[in-house]
C-alpha positions, 0 to 999 in steps of 0.5 A: 650641100651634102652633110657628112653623117656617121653611119657606122654604129661603132663610131660615137661622138666623143663626149667633151670632158669639162676641166674643173675651174681653178686648176690652171693658172698663167705665170705673169712673168713667162706666160706659161700655163701652170697646174696649180697643185704642182705650183703649190708643191713648189712653194708657189714658184714657177718651174719655168722662170722662177717667178715667186708668186705672192703667198699668205703668211701661213706658207712662210710660217710652215716653211721657216719655223720648226714644227711644234716650236711656234708661239703666236704673239700679239694676236689680239691687237685690233685696228680702229677707225680713229678719223671716221674715214669715209671714201667709197667704203668706210674704213671700219667696213674695210677692216671688217671685210679684211678680217672676214677674208683673212681671219686676222685682225690686221696685216701682220702675224708674229711668232716666237719659234725656232729656225733649225733650233735657233730661237727667233722672233718672226714677223710676217706681213699679209698683203691680203689685209688692205694691201699689207698697209702699215697703220697703228696696229702694224707699227705697234706689233712691229715695235713690240716684236723688236722689244721682245727680241731685245729682252730675249736677246734673239734675232728679229726676222721680218718678212715684208709685203706692203703697199705702204702706209695706211692712208685711212689713219692719216698722220697716225700711220706716218708716225709708225715710221718714226716709232719702229725706226726708233725701236730698231735703233735701240735694238741695234745699239744693244747688239740685236740682229734684225733681218728684213726679207723684202717680198713682192711688193715692199713699197711706201712707208715700209720701205722708208722705215724698217724695210731698209734698216736691217743688219742684213737686207734680203729679198726674194727674186723679182720682188717689187721694192721702192717708195713711190710707183714708177709712174709717179717717179717719171712724172716727178723727174720727167725721165724714163726709168731703167728697165726693172729699176725697182726689182730686187735684182737691180737693187742688189746691183746698186747695193740696196739689197745684200742678198737675193734668196729663193723661197725654197732655200730660205730656211737653210740660208737663214739658219746659216746666217744666224749661225754666222752673225749671232 
């Protein structure tokens, strides 16, 4: 077999250019390859199909709160291992790892600040901290936020993102459903305005408590919202569920969600709603 050889001196073998890692990603919804810096410029929303990627609390804070108006609240409350819970990893080690990963003490941040000069208390849950699970600290901070909003007579807005109650705290985590719901009932009776924004995912005990107790319930497009997972439901009732039955669009159609709100329009629409409802 004769092999082809480059004999002309002017012809050179092209050098292969390496592409830096982490610059490209794939949209889980439409499968398009996305340039990550462009995705970040678009608030982590896919240009092709409007899929809303999960984002850290800092994105929502910078998106919603007027610059220079934010004041952090309740930031030094920490989780402890009540039960000495042990599985593949001890609960206290999970807390330490989550703290190192997020630089936070638990799965929620709360700010008092302005949305287009309208004073609010804004809570933002963090799915990166043990799946945004609700334990004693999340329940306590949500409760204190409701009380603060009530005292100041300003709205409470909560961006939800959670895998449910934190099983490592046992019944203590389940008690937070009643605790937060009771505070919201008092807040509502006194004329307070509460708006939860359900993002992907909002499940378990958060959906079963404050996630669905808003005066107006908003959701991002395509967000997974429900109590139990589809596999558990199917095994329980022995039937296949409709396609997309736990997504925000389906819940809007059935009346569980009042409005679907795109991330890029979130601040302006919230500002309009606050003007209308306060």
